N, C-alpha and C positions, 0 to 999 in steps of 0.2 A: 602664958604671961597675961596678967590682968590687963584688961583694956585693949588687948590685941586679938584679932580674929585668928582662928586656927589657920596655919599655913602661911601667915604673914611673918616675915623676918624683920626683926628690929635692926635698924641701921645705926652705926656708931654716931653718938652725938645727937641722936634724934629720938627722944622719948626714953632713953636708957639712963639718963643722969650722968653719962660720961662723955668726954670729948675725944675726938680722934687725936692720936699722938702725933705731935709735930717735932718732938725732940726725943732722943734716946736717953739712957741713964747717964751718959757722960755729958749731956747738954748739947751734943751735935745734932743738927737737923736731920730728921729722917727723910730719905729721898722718897718722893712721891712714887706710888705704884705706876708702872707703865700702862698707858691707856691701851685698851684692846682695839686692834684694827678691825674695821668692818669687813674687809675683804680678806678671805683666807688665801693660803698659798695655792690651793687647788684652783680657786676661782681665777687667780692671776694667771696660772698656766693655761686655763681654758681660754681666757681673754686673749692671751698672746697667740694661741693657735688660731683663733678666729680672725685676728687681725692680719694674719699672714695671707689669708685668702681674700681676694677682692669681694666685698659685700655686694657689689653691683650685680654680678651674675650668680650670686649665691641663691640656692633654692630655699634656704632657711628664712623664716618670717622675721622681719625686723620690726622695730617699734614704728617706723614710718609706714610700713606695710599695714600694720594693725589699724592705724588711724585712717588711712585712705581707702583700704579695701572694704570697710564697712559700707561706704557709699556706692561702690561699683559691683559688689557681689550680687548675683541674681537671687531672686526670692522664689521663683517658680521654675519648674522644669522647662516650660516654654521659653524662658529667658536664658537658660543654660546653654552655652555653645560648646559643641564637641561631645565626645563620649557617646556617640549615637546609639550603639548597641546597648550600653548600660542604661541610658535614659529610657529606651524602649522597654526594657525588662522592668525597671522601676515603675514606669507609668502603668503597666499592666497590673503589677502587684499592688500598687497604691489604690488604684480604682477598684480592684477586687476586694481589698481589705475594707475600704470605705463603704462599699455596697453591703458587706456583711456586718458592718458596725463593729469590727474587730481592730485590734492593734496590728500594725505591720510586723511581719516576721523580722527577726534580728538580722542585721546587715553588717558585713565586714568589708571595708575598703582597704586595699593595699596598693602600694605603688610609690614611686619617687616623691619627694616633697614638692609642694607647690602646684600640684595638679588639680586641686579642688576637693579634697576629701571632706574638710570641714564645711565647705560651701554646700556640698551635697547633703550633709547631715542637716543643715539649716533648711535646705529645700524640702527634704522629707518631712520635717516638722511643719513647715508651712503648708505643704500639700495635704497633710493629715490634720491640719488645723489643731495642732497640739503644742504644748510647751516643750522647750528643749532645755536640758540641763547639761552644761559643758564642764568637763573635767579632763584630767590627764592621768595616765598610768602611774607616773612617779609620785603624784600627790596622794595616792591611795595606799598608804603604807600600812596602816593599822586596821584591825577589824572594825573599830568604831568609825573609821572614815567611811567604810562601805555601808555600815548600818545606818549612819546618819544620812548618807546620800540616798539610799533606796527608800527610806521612809519619807522623803520629800516628794516622791513620785505620786502622781495621780493617774487615773485611768487613761490610757492612751498616750502618756507622755513619752518623749524621746530622750534617752540618756546617751550622750555622746562621750566616749572615752578616747582621747587622742593618745598615740603611742601606747596602745594597749599591750604591746609585747613587753613593756616594762613593768607590768603589774607584779607585785610580790606574790609568792606562792600562797600565802595565807589569804590575801585578798582575792586571788583567782579562785581558790576553793570555796570561799564564801559566795562568790558570784554564781557558781554552778547551779545550785538549786533555785536561785533567783531568776536565772535565765531560762531554765528548763521548766520548772514547776511553779514559778512565781511565788516562792516562799523563801524565808531566810531562817536559818537555824541559829539560835542564841544559846550560849552555855553560861550558866551562873554557878557560883559556889566553887569549892575545891574539895578534893578527896571524896569522902563518902557523901558529902552534901552537894555534889555536882548534879545539876539539873539541866535538861535540854528542853528548850521551847522552840516550837516551829510557828512563826508568825506569817500570815498570808500577806501578799503584796498585790497591788493592782497590776493589771496586765499592761506592760510597757514595751517599748521597742528599744533594744540596745543597738547602737551604731558604734562600731569600733573602727579605728583607723590606725594603720601602722605602715612604716616604711620598710619593715623587715618581717615579712610574713613567715620566714623560716624560723624565727625565734619564738613563734607562738606554739604552745603545746597542742598536741593533737586533740586532747580533750576539750580545750577551749575553742579551737577552730571548728570542730564538728558540731558545736552547739549553735552556730550561725546558720540561718536558713539560706542566706545569700552571701557568697564570697565573690567579690568583684574586684578585678584588677583595673586600675586606671592607667591608660596608655599615654605616651607623649602626644602632643597635639600636632596636627599638620599645619603647614603654612596658611592654608585657606581658613582653618579654624582659628588660628591665632590672629589672622587679619580681621576676622569678625569680632574677636575679643578686643583688639586694639581700637577698632572703629567705635565699638560700643563704649569703651572707657573714655575715649576722646570726646564723644558726644556728652557723656555724663559730666566730664570736667570742663565742658564748654571750650574745647580746643578745636579750632578749625584746622583740619588736616586733609591733605590730598591723598589720593589712592597710592601714589608712589611712596609717600612717607609712611603710610600704614604698612605697606609691604616691606619696606626697609626695616621697620621695627620688628615685624613678625619674623623676618628671616634671622634676626639676631637674638631672638628670645629663647633659643635653645629648647623649643618645644614645650615651654612652661608658662602658663598664664600669669603666675606671680611675677616672673621676670618681665613679661610683656607689659604688665601694668606699671611696673617700676620704671621701665624704659620710657613709657608714655609720659610719666611725670618729669623725667629728666629732659626729654626732648621739649616738653612744654616750657620748662624753665629756661632752656637754652634759647628757644624761640622768643620768649619774652625779653630776654637779655639782649638779643640781637634786634629787637624791635619788629619782628615778623608778625604780621596779623594772621597770615595763613602759613601753616607748616607744610612746605613742599618736600620733595624727595631729597633735594640738595641740602636743605637745612637739617633734615633728620639724619642724613648720612654724616654731615659735619658734626652734629651734636654727638653722635655715637662714636665717631672717630676721636673726638676730643676726650672721651672717656675710655679710649683704647679698647673699644669693642669692634672687631673687624667684621667683614661682611658675612662671615659664617658663624658669628657668635662666640669666637674665641677671645679670651682676654689675655692679659700679660702672663698669668700663671699657666694657662693652657699652652701658650706658645713656648714658654720656658721649658715645660716638660718635654715637648716634642723636640725642641732644639737640643736638649741634653741627650736624648736618645740618639739623635742624628750625629751630633758633633763629638760627644764623649765616647759613644759606643758603636759608632759606624752603623747606625740604624738599628742596632740590636741583633739578636735577642739579648736582653739584660734582665736579671732577676729583680723581683719586686723589692727585696731588702736592699740590694745594691743601689737601685734607683732612688729609694727613699733616703738612703744615707747621702747620696750625691745632692739631692734637692734640699735636704735638711728637714724633712718631714717624717713623721712615723708612717709605717706601712699601712695602717688602718685608714688614716686620712687620705693617703694616696689612692687606696683602693675604693673607698666609699665616696669621696668628694671629687677627686680630679678625673679619675679614669672613666666613669660611666658614660659621660657625654662624648668623650674622645673615641671610645670604642663604638658607641652607637653611630656616630657620624663617619666612622671609617678612617680615623687618623692614626690609630694604633691598633695592634692586634695582640691578643693573649695567645701565647703558644706554650707547649709543654716546657720549652727552654727559657721562656721569659717574654718580655714585652718587645714588640717590634714596631718601628715606624713604617707606615704603608707608603705606596707610591703617591697616593693622594696627599699625604702629609708633605712629601718632598715638593709636590707641585704647588701646594698652597703657600708654602714658605719660600718658594722660588729657589730651591736647592737642586743642584744637579746630582744625579745618582751615578755612582761608579759602577763598573761592570760587576764587581763583587756584590754590591748591594742589590743590583738588579737580579742577579742569579739567586740570592737569598730570598728575595720577595717572590720571585717566580716559583722557586721550590716550595715555599710555604703555601702559596696559593693553590698548588696542586693537591694539597691535603683536603679532601672533601669531608664535610661534616653533615650529619643527618639533620635535616630541617624538619622539625616536627610541625611547622606551620605552613609547609609547602602546599600548594594547591593539589587537589586530588586529580589523578590522571583519569581520563574518560574510560568507562568500563569497556572491556573487549567484548567481542561477540560471544554470546553464551553466558556472560556474567551479569548478575543483577547488581544494580547500583545500591549501595548501603546508605 
């Protein structure tokens, strides 16, 4: 069309000499086309599922976390609290790479959300005195996304890909030569005119993060020099994180308040920082200049977080197993139908902390409430329930992380 650029579509009544129709052939008004909604049905369903779970103790990062954690995140390994074994290994590797003037080998972090995978990627970039490029697996859908990303890299840069297990197959295969040989293969043309070009890339460090290491392909996992698991934090480590965050936010907090928050943080720094902000707001509302243990406990009780970090949804799950199914065992699908959640949400969001803290057990026959769960909720166990728990506890499982027995006489220690 004259006067129009290629690819630009002419709108009715704008540059075409015609006006949008307001009446039909019979003179009746034409109804306006319905406006497109900005939120799809799938997004509405996702939002409804997220609202079911209390966001207070959720490990997923919220918009409030994004705003506040920028100020409290550590910048150096010396400021990072917890993960002692992992920090020691990274410190040795970073110092060795800097002394050789090379980029650090590729690193993969995996573990539950909220344990500091993104923070560690930023720490690595700061320690290597390099730039960091942040992206996520779902955003790299097409080949041009990968090509445009890697061509922004400079020598020694850190490329961080969050949720790397969600990379598409095409994007993953494009990354293979970039990770291993620091080149990228481009294909142009079609048919007999197809040409392949191999372009060199500067040596960079890829840092991948995932909450589901089992969904990574073996080919991608084997290309990382370091594969590191992040563990849940101890009460002492979380106490140090809470005290540091309170100092950065200029909140005067006694040791009893620090410990009360750490005990209810479910082993996760992200939740600990979130609870610090909530306790701070509660203290300001109450007019407390110094947050003591009683004020912190009252604040967390008002948000329905008990002394062991259980919220309303956790207690509801345990109560259903105890009241509806006599302590179990009950199948996952049956339990999900009773609660009104899908089985994946139940297994990935609700269960891990309850199993880790010993409130429920997974057995071949289904989920069972433990004696600790009965004790915490103040419920009395019947003779039938006691016998079931005792019988299940007699089943021994192999502990791969048990301490080694001392070598016997005549045997060499490996």
